[in-house]
C-alpha atoms as a printed R data frame, in Angstrom:
    type eleno elety resid chain resno       x       y       z
1   ATOM     1    CA   MET     A     1  83.037  85.105  99.019
2   ATOM     2    CA   TYR     A     2  83.714  88.400  97.219
3   ATOM     3    CA   ARG     A     3  81.000  90.351  95.435
4   ATOM     4    CA   HIS     A     4  82.799  93.502  94.272
5   ATOM     5    CA   ILE     A     5  86.499  93.688  93.457
6   ATOM     6    CA   LEU     A     6  88.444  96.902  92.937
7   ATOM     7    CA   VAL     A     7  91.667  96.849  90.949
8   ATOM     8    CA   PRO     A     8  93.744 100.008  90.502
9   ATOM     9    CA   THR     A     9  95.808 100.425  87.357
10  ATOM    10    CA   ASP     A    10  98.692 102.633  86.344
11  ATOM    11    CA   GLY     A    11  98.735 101.243  82.821
12  ATOM    12    CA   SER     A    12 101.807  99.091  83.398
13  ATOM    13    CA   GLU     A    13 102.093  95.493  82.243
14  ATOM    14    CA   LEU     A    14 102.138  94.440  85.895
15  ATOM    15    CA   SER     A    15  98.893  96.317  86.531
16  ATOM    16    CA   ASN     A    16  97.374  94.606  83.514
17  ATOM    17    CA   ARG     A    17  98.339  91.249  85.015
18  ATOM    18    CA   ALA     A    18  96.564  92.267  88.218
19  ATOM    19    CA   ILE     A    19  93.487  93.165  86.161
20  ATOM    20    CA   GLU     A    20  93.618  89.756  84.443
21  ATOM    21    CA   TYR     A    21  93.870  88.098  87.833
22  ATOM    22    CA   ALA     A    22  91.021  90.175  89.281
23  ATOM    23    CA   ALA     A    23  88.830  89.478  86.243
24  ATOM    24    CA   ALA     A    24  89.469  85.725  86.490
25  ATOM    25    CA   LEU     A    25  88.747  85.789  90.212
26  ATOM    26    CA   ALA     A    26  85.595  87.879  89.680
27  ATOM    27    CA   LYS     A    27  84.370  85.374  87.102
28  ATOM    28    CA   ALA     A    28  85.137  82.425  89.391
29  ATOM    29    CA   VAL     A    29  83.181  83.899  92.309
30  ATOM    30    CA   ASN     A    30  80.517  85.699  90.237
31  ATOM    31    CA   ALA     A    31  81.636  89.169  91.376
32  ATOM    32    CA   LYS     A    32  81.672  92.495  89.596
33  ATOM    33    CA   LEU     A    33  84.825  94.434  88.898
34  ATOM    34    CA   THR     A    34  85.688  98.104  89.269
35  ATOM    35    CA   VAL     A    35  88.915  99.365  87.740
36  ATOM    36    CA   LEU     A    36  90.413 102.624  88.930
37  ATOM    37    CA   THR     A    37  93.157 104.863  87.695
38  ATOM    38    CA   VAL     A    38  94.394 107.846  89.672
39  ATOM    39    CA   THR     A    39  96.142 110.844  88.158
40  ATOM    40    CA   THR     A    40  98.039 113.368  90.204
41  ATOM    41    CA   PRO     A    41  97.008 117.015  90.082
42  ATOM    42    CA   TYR     A    42  98.993 119.521  88.080
43  ATOM    43    CA   TYR     A    43 101.687 121.197  90.161
44  ATOM    44    CA   GLY     A    44 102.908 124.118  88.102
45  ATOM    45    CA   TYR     A    45 104.376 127.167  89.719
46  ATOM    46    CA   ILE     A    46 104.531 129.494  86.750
47  ATOM    47    CA   VAL     A    47 103.922 133.142  87.491
48  ATOM    48    CA   GLU     A    48 103.268 134.455  83.983
49  ATOM    49    CA   ARG     A    49  99.656 135.319  83.435
50  ATOM    50    CA   GLY     A    50  97.841 133.004  81.032
51  ATOM    51    CA   VAL     A    51 100.677 130.511  80.767
52  ATOM    52    CA   THR     A    52  99.626 128.466  83.766
53  ATOM    53    CA   SER     A    53  96.073 127.855  82.598
54  ATOM    54    CA   ALA     A    54  97.213 126.741  79.138
55  ATOM    55    CA   ARG     A    55  99.682 124.322  80.671
56  ATOM    56    CA   ILE     A    56  97.156 123.091  83.214
57  ATOM    57    CA   GLU     A    57  94.638 122.490  80.444
58  ATOM    58    CA   GLU     A    58  97.226 120.620  78.376
59  ATOM    59    CA   TYR     A    59  98.189 118.508  81.366
60  ATOM    60    CA   GLU     A    60  94.576 117.712  82.202
61  ATOM    61    CA   ILE     A    61  93.803 116.757  78.587
62  ATOM    62    CA   GLU     A    62  96.853 114.499  78.364
63  ATOM    63    CA   ALA     A    63  96.207 112.955  81.790
64  ATOM    64    CA   ALA     A    64  92.582 112.257  80.851
65  ATOM    65    CA   LYS     A    65  93.630 110.646  77.539
66  ATOM    66    CA   LEU     A    66  96.160 108.450  79.295
67  ATOM    67    CA   ALA     A    67  93.655 107.467  81.992
68  ATOM    68    CA   GLU     A    68  91.119 106.582  79.306
69  ATOM    69    CA   GLN     A    69  93.696 104.381  77.564
70  ATOM    70    CA   TYR     A    70  94.478 102.562  80.818
71  ATOM    71    CA   LEU     A    71  90.803 102.050  81.570
72  ATOM    72    CA   ASP     A    72  90.014 100.903  78.015
73  ATOM    73    CA   VAL     A    73  92.635  98.161  78.337
74  ATOM    74    CA   ALA     A    74  91.142  97.159  81.688
75  ATOM    75    CA   LYS     A    75  87.604  97.103  80.270
76  ATOM    76    CA   ASP     A    76  88.797  94.945  77.365
77  ATOM    77    CA   ILE     A    77  90.381  92.473  79.795
78  ATOM    78    CA   ALA     A    78  87.153  92.312  81.814
79  ATOM    79    CA   ALA     A    79  85.036  91.930  78.668
80  ATOM    80    CA   ALA     A    80  87.242  89.053  77.486
81  ATOM    81    CA   ALA     A    81  86.614  87.371  80.851
82  ATOM    82    CA   LYS     A    82  82.879  88.175  80.543
83  ATOM    83    CA   VAL     A    83  82.880  90.070  83.832
84  ATOM    84    CA   PRO     A    84  80.838  93.228  84.502
85  ATOM    85    CA   CYS     A    85  83.226  96.144  84.838
86  ATOM    86    CA   LYS     A    86  82.953  99.753  85.886
87  ATOM    87    CA   ALA     A    87  85.825 102.144  85.113
88  ATOM    88    CA   ILE     A    88  86.646 105.139  87.306
89  ATOM    89    CA   HIS     A    89  89.220 107.906  86.904
90  ATOM    90    CA   VAL     A    90  89.956 110.244  89.803
91  ATOM    91    CA   GLU     A    91  92.541 112.899  90.480
92  ATOM    92    CA   SER     A    92  94.372 112.837  93.793
93  ATOM    93    CA   ALA     A    93  97.711 113.845  95.253
94  ATOM    94    CA   GLN     A    94  97.579 110.647  97.309
95  ATOM    95    CA   PRO     A    95  96.680 107.670  95.097
96  ATOM    96    CA   TYR     A    96  96.465 105.250  98.020
97  ATOM    97    CA   GLN     A    97  93.850 107.460  99.685
98  ATOM    98    CA   ALA     A    98  91.891 107.724  96.439
99  ATOM    99    CA   ILE     A    99  91.870 103.921  96.262
100 ATOM   100    CA   ILE     A   100  90.590 103.662  99.841
101 ATOM   101    CA   ASP     A   101  87.940 106.327  99.155
102 ATOM   102    CA   VAL     A   102  86.675 104.627  95.992
103 ATOM   103    CA   VAL     A   103  86.502 101.292  97.821
104 ATOM   104    CA   LYS     A   104  84.189 102.894 100.376
105 ATOM   105    CA   GLU     A   105  82.118 104.788  97.784
106 ATOM   106    CA   GLN     A   106  81.625 101.728  95.592
107 ATOM   107    CA   GLY     A   107  81.156  99.190  98.392
108 ATOM   108    CA   CYS     A   108  84.026  96.953  97.288
109 ATOM   109    CA   ASP     A   109  84.981  94.004  99.454
110 ATOM   110    CA   LEU     A   110  88.399  93.141  97.954
111 ATOM   111    CA   ILE     A   111  91.265  95.108  96.428
112 ATOM   112    CA   VAL     A   112  93.560  93.382  93.940
113 ATOM   113    CA   MET     A   113  96.790  95.306  93.335
114 ATOM   114    CA   ALA     A   114 100.080  94.813  91.604
115 ATOM   115    CA   SER     A   115 103.396  95.158  93.374
116 ATOM   116    CA   HIS     A   116 106.840  95.291  91.836
117 ATOM   117    CA   GLY     A   117 108.213  93.462  94.858
118 ATOM   118    CA   ARG     A   118 110.962  95.946  95.637
119 ATOM   119    CA   ARG     A   119 112.724  95.358  98.912
120 ATOM   120    CA   GLY     A   120 115.064  97.111 101.268
121 ATOM   121    CA   VAL     A   121 116.223 100.639 100.493
122 ATOM   122    CA   ALA     A   122 114.569 100.659  97.045
123 ATOM   123    CA   ALA     A   123 111.180 100.067  98.644
124 ATOM   124    CA   ILE     A   124 111.755 102.791 101.217
125 ATOM   125    CA   VAL     A   125 113.098 105.362  98.766
126 ATOM   126    CA   LEU     A   126 110.620 104.672  95.978
127 ATOM   127    CA   GLY     A   127 107.668 104.207  98.272
128 ATOM   128    CA   SER     A   128 104.779 101.994  97.391
129 ATOM   129    CA   GLU     A   129 101.128 102.756  96.906
130 ATOM   130    CA   THR     A   130 100.482  99.061  97.482
131 ATOM   131    CA   VAL     A   131 102.116  99.179 100.905
132 ATOM   132    CA   LYS     A   132 100.128 102.304 101.781
133 ATOM   133    CA   VAL     A   133  96.881 100.612 100.730
134 ATOM   134    CA   LEU     A   134  97.824  97.508 102.730
135 ATOM   135    CA   THR     A   135  98.483  99.700 105.747
136 ATOM   136    CA   HIS     A   136  95.274 101.738 105.530
137 ATOM   137    CA   SER     A   137  92.710  99.369 104.022
138 ATOM   138    CA   THR     A   138  89.938  97.961 106.165
139 ATOM   139    CA   ILE     A   139  89.146  95.257 103.585
140 ATOM   140    CA   PRO     A   140  91.332  92.437 102.235
141 ATOM   141    CA   VAL     A   141  94.055  93.325  99.732
142 ATOM   142    CA   LEU     A   142  95.378  90.674  97.394
143 ATOM   143    CA   VAL     A   143  98.802  91.522  95.967
144 ATOM   144    CA   VAL     A   144  99.859  90.260  92.533
145 ATOM   145    CA   ARG     A   145 103.637  89.976  92.193
146 ATOM   146    CA   PRO     A   146 105.855  89.741  89.117
147 ATOM   147    CA   LYS     A   147 107.331  86.441  87.934
148 ATOM   148    CA   ILE     A   148 104.542  84.523  89.621
149 ATOM   149    CA   ASP     A   149 101.613  83.139  87.664
150 ATOM   150    CA   PRO     A   150  98.732  84.697  89.596
151 ATOM   151    CA   LEU     A   151  96.193  82.541  87.775
152 ATOM   152    CA   ALA     A   152  97.827  79.206  88.592
153 ATOM   153    CA   PHE     A   153  95.286  78.332  91.277
154 ATOM   154    CA   LEU     A   154  92.461  78.914  88.802
155 ATOM   155    CA   LYS     A   155  94.150  76.713  86.192
156 ATOM   156    CA   GLY     A   156  94.511  73.851  88.632
157 ATOM   157    CA   SER     A   157  98.320  73.817  88.675
């Protein structure tokens, strides 16, 4: 079955549900888990000398702290499930591409992602990293949706 599952997180409750699902699945099939969070690069266009670097540094520090918080939650979920877990933080202007790249680098054979389930114009306007990963991934992608118990099949219901 699956040996190495990647699950991206943005720190949201829905992402945490996807991590819970991925951890339960990893335990069931004796796989390892890699959690990934992607932060976007700083895009400041300030001309004043010295101001940009201070703001970039502040942004990078805050982004790193937030990423660490997201990954700590993910590691705690994996530990509770007794599943080996590696945590990765990368910076990328295109999160979906970072996900695809990490999958290749780490040799993952399944991606488990959350999706808010937006449809129609909202999906088009807001975009979706999940849709982009689905479109570009060469490995299976399992999508966890809201209002659905993703662990039901593991519970026997």
